[in-house]
N, C-alpha and C positions, 0 to 999 in steps of 0.2 A: 504494500500500500504506500502511495507516495505521500510526502509531507505536504499538507495543505496549509499554507500561510495566508495571511490576509491579502498579500499581493497577487495570489493566483486567481482571485475572483474578479470578474469583470462586471461592470455595472450593466444592468439590463437595458436593452434598447426598446424603442417603441414597437418594433416588430415582434419582440418577445411577448409584450403585453397584448397585442392584437391577436396573436396566435392562441393565447390562453382564452381570450374573450370569445373567439369563434367556437371553441370547444365546450364552452360552459353549458349551453342548453341542449346539447345533442343526446345525452343519455336519457333513457326512460327511467321513471321512478322505480320500476322493478329491478333495474340493473345497478342502482346505487347501493353499495354495501355500507351499512352503518354498524359501528361497534357500540352497542348499547348495553354494555355490561358494567357492573359496579367498579371495575378496575380502570375505567377510562380516566386518564389524567394521572394515574399512579403506576404506569407501566414503564419499565426501563428496558430498552433494547440492548441485548448482549451482542456486541460486535467483537471483532478480532482483538482489539486493544483494550477491552473491558473484561476483567475477571469478575467472579461472583462477589467477592468481598467489596470491590469497588462499586458494583451494581447495587449492593445492599446499602452502601454509604450514600450513593446517589438517590436511592429510593427514600431513605430517611431524611435527606436534605429536602427532597421534593415534598414530603409529607409535612415537614416543618414549615416550609414556605406556604403550603396550602392550609395550614393550621388544622390538620386532621385531628390531632389530639385534643385541641380546644373544642372542636365540633363534637367529638365523642363525649367529652365531659359535659357539655351543655345539653346533649340529647339523652344523657343517662336517665334522667328522671323528668317527669312532667313539671313544667314551670307555669304557675298560674299567671294569667294575663297581667295582673297588677304588679307582680314581682318582675315580670319580663320588662314591662315599661320602666320600672325603677332601675333595673340593671342596664337597660339600653341608655337611659338618661345619664347614668353614672359613667358608662363607657364613652358617650359623646362628650361629656364634660372633661374626662381625663384626656381624651384626644385633643380637644381644643386647648386645654391647659398646657399639654406637652408641646403643641405647635407654637403657642404664644411664648412659652419658656425658651424654646430653641431660637425663636426670632429675637427675643430680648438678649440672649447670650451672644448671638451673632452680631447684634448691634453694638453690644459692649465691646466685643473684640475689634470691630471696625473703629469705634471711637478711641480705644486704647492704642491702636496702630497710628491714629492721627495725633496722639499725644494728649488726650483729655484725661 
């Protein structure tokens, strides 16, 4: 397998996009194959350069990014609507506070660089 660096990719041309557009509506609905299993989005392809340990590490990283463990924890028990609203309000407040705090810290760093 050859080494694929960033320099080996060429930018797509208009002809490439037009060829894809022409092929879009040609297949019949019965010919389209959908993968509608629960593992969608959490599948790691094993290629020549990926061993099983690395694939498991990639899978755990993908599950962390998709917040699978947090979803499982939330769905473990029924949450009554009032508590759900209360939790969502708290989550929204925490996110807004975090964004504001980061913006304030960034502003302080900018002002400190300017000598304030």
